[in-house]
C-alpha positions in Angstrom: 287.6 -19.9 -29.4 287.0 -18.2 -32.7 289.5 -18.4 -35.9 289.5 -14.5 -35.6 290.8 -14.3 -32.1 294.3 -14.1 -33.0 293.5 -11.9 -35.9 291.8 -9.3 -33.7 294.6 -9.5 -31.1 297.2 -8.7 -33.9 296.2 -5.8 -35.3 299.1 -5.2 -37.0 300.6 -7.0 -40.3 302.6 -6.7 -42.9 302.0 -7.0 -47.0 304.4 -8.2 -49.2 304.3 -7.2 -53.0 307.1 -9.5 -54.7 307.2 -10.8 -58.1 308.9 -10.6 -61.7 307.4 -6.8 -61.8 310.2 -6.2 -58.9 312.6 -6.5 -61.8 311.4 -3.7 -64.0 311.1 -1.9 -60.8 308.4 0.3 -61.7 305.7 -0.9 -59.7 303.2 -4.5 -60.2 301.1 -3.0 -63.0 304.2 -2.1 -65.0 303.1 -5.2 -68.0 299.3 -4.0 -68.2 300.7 -0.3 -68.0 303.5 -0.3 -70.3 301.4 -2.8 -72.8 305.0 -5.3 -72.7 304.4 -8.4 -75.0 305.1 -11.2 -72.6 308.1 -12.6 -74.9 309.7 -9.1 -73.9 308.7 -9.5 -69.7 309.9 -12.8 -69.8 313.4 -11.8 -71.1 313.8 -8.7 -69.3 312.2 -9.3 -66.2 311.0 -12.8 -65.1 314.5 -14.3 -66.1 316.2 -11.3 -64.5 313.9 -11.8 -61.2 317.1 -13.8 -59.0 315.8 -13.5 -55.4 319.6 -14.1 -54.8 319.4 -12.3 -51.5 316.0 -13.5 -50.4 316.0 -14.3 -46.6 312.3 -15.2 -45.4 313.2 -15.2 -42.2 315.2 -11.6 -41.9 311.8 -10.2 -43.5 309.7 -12.1 -40.7 311.9 -10.5 -38.1 311.8 -6.9 -39.4 307.8 -7.5 -39.5 308.9 -8.6 -35.5 310.7 -5.6 -35.3 307.8 -3.5 -36.2 305.4 -5.0 -33.9 303.8 -7.2 -36.7 302.2 -10.5 -35.9 301.4 -11.7 -39.7 302.7 -11.4 -43.3 301.1 -11.5 -46.7 302.9 -12.4 -49.3 301.6 -12.0 -53.3 302.0 -15.8 -54.6 300.5 -14.8 -57.6 299.6 -11.1 -59.1 297.9 -10.1 -62.1 300.7 -10.6 -64.6 300.0 -14.4 -63.9 303.9 -15.1 -62.6 303.6 -17.9 -59.9 306.0 -17.4 -57.2 305.1 -21.6 -56.2 305.9 -24.6 -58.0 302.8 -24.6 -59.7 301.5 -27.8 -62.0 299.3 -25.5 -63.7 302.1 -23.5 -65.4 305.5 -23.2 -66.5 305.5 -19.7 -65.8 306.8 -20.0 -62.2 309.7 -19.2 -59.9 310.7 -22.2 -59.9 311.0 -23.2 -63.3 312.1 -19.3 -64.6 313.8 -16.5 -62.8 314.8 -17.3 -59.3 314.5 -21.4 -60.0 313.1 -21.7 -56.5 309.8 -22.3 -54.4 309.6 -18.8 -52.9 306.4 -19.5 -51.6 307.5 -22.5 -49.2 310.7 -20.6 -48.5 308.3 -17.5 -47.3 305.5 -19.4 -45.3 308.9 -21.8 -43.4 310.4 -19.1 -42.5 307.5 -16.8 -41.2 306.4 -19.4 -39.7 309.8 -20.3 -37.8 310.0 -16.9 -36.4 306.7 -17.5 -35.0 304.3 -15.1 -37.6 301.1 -16.1 -38.9 301.1 -16.9 -42.9 299.0 -15.3 -45.1 298.8 -16.0 -49.2 297.3 -13.4 -51.5 296.1 -14.6 -54.2 294.8 -12.5 -57.8 292.3 -14.3 -59.8 293.1 -12.3 -62.9 295.8 -13.6 -64.7 297.0 -12.0 -67.5 298.9 -14.7 -68.8 296.3 -17.2 -69.1 294.9 -17.6 -72.8 291.5 -17.3 -71.7 291.5 -14.5 -69.1 290.0 -11.4 -71.4 291.5 -8.4 -71.3 295.5 -8.1 -70.0 296.1 -4.7 -71.7 293.0 -3.2 -71.2 292.3 0.1 -70.1 288.9 -0.5 -68.8 288.7 -3.5 -66.1 287.1 -5.6 -66.0 286.3 -6.9 -69.7 283.6 -9.3 -69.3 283.6 -13.0 -69.9 282.2 -13.5 -74.2 282.7 -17.2 -73.7 281.5 -19.5 -71.3 283.7 -22.1 -72.1 286.8 -19.8 -71.7 285.7 -19.0 -68.1 284.9 -22.7 -67.2 288.5 -23.0 -68.5 289.9 -20.4 -66.4 287.9 -21.6 -63.3 289.5 -25.0 -63.4 292.8 -23.4 -63.5 292.6 -21.1 -60.9 290.9 -23.7 -58.7 293.7 -26.0 -59.2 295.9 -23.1 -58.4 294.7 -22.8 -54.8 294.3 -25.9 -54.0 298.2 -26.8 -54.0 298.5 -23.5 -52.0 296.2 -24.8 -49.4 297.4 -28.5 -49.7 301.2 -28.3 -50.1 302.5 -25.8 -47.6 301.5 -26.2 -44.4 299.1 -24.2 -42.2 297.9 -20.9 -44.1 296.3 -18.5 -41.9 294.6 -16.2 -44.3 293.9 -16.4 -47.9 293.5 -13.0 -49.3 291.8 -12.6 -52.2 292.6 -10.1 -55.3 292.1 -9.0 -58.7 288.4 -10.0 -59.1 287.8 -8.6 -62.2 285.6 -10.1 -63.9 283.9 -11.4 -61.2 283.7 -14.7 -61.0 280.6 -17.0 -60.6 281.8 -19.4 -58.6 283.2 -18.0 -55.6 281.4 -19.8 -52.6 282.0 -23.1 -54.0 285.8 -22.1 -53.8 285.9 -20.7 -50.7 283.5 -23.5 -49.3 286.3 -25.6 -50.6 289.2 -23.6 -48.9 287.6 -23.6 -45.4 287.4 -27.9 -45.9 291.3 -28.1 -46.5 292.0 -25.4 -43.7 289.0 -25.0 -41.4 290.8 -22.2 -39.0 291.8 -20.1 -42.6 290.7 -16.5 -42.6 289.3 -15.2 -45.9 288.8 -11.9 -47.0 285.8 -10.5 -48.4 286.8 -10.1 -52.2 285.5 -13.8 -53.5 281.9 -13.7 -51.7 280.7 -15.4 -49.1 281.7 -17.0 -46.9 284.5 -14.6 -45.8 285.8 -13.7 -42.5 287.1 -10.1 -42.5 286.6 -6.9 -44.9 289.0 -4.9 -46.5 289.3 -1.8 -47.4 292.3 -0.6 -50.0 294.4 3.1 -49.8 291.9 4.5 -47.1 291.0 4.0 -43.6 287.2 3.0 -44.1 286.0 0.7 -41.0 283.4 -1.6 -41.2 280.1 -1.9 -39.3 280.7 -2.7 -35.6 280.7 -6.1 -35.0 282.5 -7.1 -38.6 286.4 -7.9 -38.6 288.2 -5.2 -40.7 291.6 -4.8 -42.5 292.8 -1.7 -44.1 295.8 -1.9 -46.6 297.9 0.7 -47.3 301.5 1.2 -49.1 304.8 2.0 -47.2 305.2 4.8 -50.2 302.9 5.1 -53.2 303.2 1.9 -54.9 302.7 -1.7 -54.0 305.6 -3.4 -56.0 309.1 -2.0 -56.1 309.3 1.3 -57.9 312.9 2.4 -57.9 311.5 5.7 -58.2 309.1 6.5 -55.9 310.8 7.9 -52.7 307.8 9.3 -51.1 307.9 7.3 -48.0 305.1 7.7 -44.9 307.1 8.5 -41.6 307.0 6.6 -38.6 304.6 9.4 -37.4 301.9 8.6 -40.0 302.1 4.9 -39.6 301.9 5.0 -35.6 298.4 7.5 -36.8 297.3 4.8 -39.3 297.8 2.2 -36.3 295.8 3.9 -33.9 293.1 5.2 -37.0 292.4 1.6 -37.3 292.4 0.4 -33.8 290.3 3.4 -33.0 287.2 1.1 -35.1 288.7 -1.9 -33.4 290.6 -2.5 -37.2 293.5 -4.2 -38.3 296.5 -2.4 -40.1 298.3 -4.4 -43.1 300.7 -2.2 -44.1 302.6 -2.9 -47.7 306.3 -3.2 -48.5 308.0 -3.4 -52.1 311.0 -5.7 -52.0 313.6 -5.6 -54.6 314.0 -8.3 -57.2 317.0 -9.8 -55.4 314.8 -9.8 -52.2 316.1 -7.1 -50.1 313.5 -4.6 -48.4 314.2 -1.4 -49.4 316.8 0.5 -46.3 314.2 3.2 -45.7 311.2 1.2 -45.7 312.9 -0.9 -43.1 314.2 2.2 -40.8 310.8 4.0 -40.7 309.3 0.2 -39.7 311.8 0.2 -36.8 311.1 3.3 -35.8 307.5 2.8 -35.5 308.2 -0.6 -33.6 310.2 1.0 -31.6 307.8 3.6 -30.7 304.9 0.6 -30.2 307.8 -1.3 -27.8 307.2 2.0 -25.4 303.1 2.8 -25.9 302.0 -0.6 -27.5 299.7 -1.9 -24.7 297.0 -0.2 -26.1 296.8 -2.4 -29.5 296.1 -6.0 -29.1 292.4 -6.4 -29.0 291.5 -2.9 -29.3 287.7 -1.8 -28.7 285.7 0.2 -30.9 285.9 3.6 -29.4 282.9 5.9 -28.7 284.9 8.9 -28.4 284.5 11.6 -31.1 287.1 14.0 -32.4 289.1 16.5 -30.7 291.9 19.4 -31.4 294.5 16.8 -30.2 294.9 13.7 -31.5 292.8 10.6 -31.2 291.3 8.2 -28.3 291.5 4.5 -28.0 289.8 2.3 -25.6 290.8 -1.2 -24.8 289.5 -3.5 -22.1 288.0 -0.9 -19.5 290.9 1.5 -20.6 291.1 4.8 -22.3 294.3 6.1 -24.3 294.2 9.1 -24.9 297.2 9.7 -28.2 298.5 13.1 -28.8 299.4 14.3 -32.0 299.4 18.1 -31.4 300.4 19.4 -28.0 297.8 21.9 -26.7 300.2 23.0 -24.0 301.1 22.4 -20.5 297.3 21.4 -20.2 294.9 19.1 -22.2 291.2 19.4 -21.9 289.6 16.4 -22.9 285.7 17.1 -23.2 284.5 13.5 -23.5 284.7 11.0 -20.9 281.3 10.7 -19.1 283.0 8.5 -16.5 284.7 9.4 -13.4 288.3 9.3 -13.9 290.4 7.2 -11.3 294.4 7.6 -12.6 296.3 9.3 -15.6 299.9 7.6 -16.5 302.1 7.8 -19.8 302.2 4.7 -21.2 306.0 4.7 -21.9 307.2 5.4 -18.6 304.4 4.5 -16.5 304.7 7.8 -14.6 301.5 9.4 -13.1 300.4 12.6 -14.4 298.1 15.4 -12.4 294.6 15.4 -13.3 291.7 17.4 -12.5 287.7 16.7 -13.1 285.4 19.3 -13.5 281.7 18.7 -14.9 282.2 17.6 -18.3 285.8 18.5 -18.4 288.9 16.3 -17.5 292.1 18.7 -17.3 295.3 16.9 -17.8 298.2 19.3 -15.8 301.9 19.5 -16.3 302.0 18.5 -19.4 306.0 19.4 -21.1 306.4 21.3 -23.9 307.4 19.6 -26.2 306.0 16.3 -25.5 308.1 13.8 -24.1 307.8 11.3 -27.6 307.9 13.3 -31.0 306.3 10.6 -32.4 303.0 10.6 -30.2 302.4 10.9 -26.8 300.1 8.7 -25.4 298.4 8.7 -21.9 296.2 5.9 -20.3 293.0 6.7 -18.2 291.6 4.2 -15.7 288.2 5.1 -15.3 285.1 3.9 -13.0 282.6 1.5 -15.1 282.9 0.9 -19.1 284.0 4.2 -21.0 281.1 6.3 -22.5 281.2 9.5 -23.8 279.5 12.4 -22.6 277.7 12.8 -25.6 277.4 9.9 -28.2 278.2 11.6 -32.0 276.1 10.1 -34.8 276.9 12.2 -38.0 279.5 10.3 -40.2 281.0 13.7 -40.8 284.2 14.5 -38.5 286.9 16.9 -38.9 290.7 15.8 -39.2 
């Protein structure tokens, strides 16, 4: 078995940006963007980051309701405030703010609910005296002093050793913030694999890595490469009290279908408040999408890369020899699908199992008797059983696909 088996089966995870910046409620880069001195940052935000309502099992239960299979927490973002009881610095949640080891609580709570545990870790640390450029606008600044770089490397290695030694089985190490890029990525990654041979590592710290990332865009990796798109539910990663621009449940479903079309995962971010609660609007959207997945989600686990091209109604995914037609836009009582080069044996609604009339004439498949409006306003999914391995009539080889 491959370490990637569970990852490819999961296809959907929750990203969580949470830290002292959550008390500022102006997103995770607030210290840099507002040039906040660390004394002020500590007094105004670190000490007010209490996490008094933090319930990691409630987070995990919400993720499960949403249909997610893994969770990735920002153990330390660029501001340098560690959410665990690190021995490398007193600037951590066990000494300040909550005065608790939040990473331990998170890992234990997520495992208790049967989900996979992921740790985000930023290489960048604006708080560390040897790190260049806490308030710079052109990021990254170069390492100008080899001794400072060496001391910093020793420091960040020690933090990673703690995270992968003291917190049980960790399924994902999710690197970020490699600015300036480290010189020792291969060394540290191989050490992490020694500590936890099963762990999956993203591609932001060099070789060896297990899956590629794209951020705030769905850019599939080449065929045969595991990949994940990380996206925000609104417009910001960390909690921002003024950001109400949430994606509706239909957009979450479309992102999931889009990643599944290309054999990839969606890591969808929420930014909890400083008290540890997830904003009510975010939770509502996740639950709405989760209810749709309960009815229609058979296409998602271990979805294959779909060979089918663009059309006028939605997207087509594929899994295990079955073709899934996801209709975002009604074409009336009849839908013409001029993509499938196989004989179609049956058609049914995924949500209800009800069979659907169809006719196949040459290169064109007609799905008949579709209700107007469609039965599911978020997305109506139909599964086709076909003869042989699904294949397109004409392969699309250009990169240009109209939306």
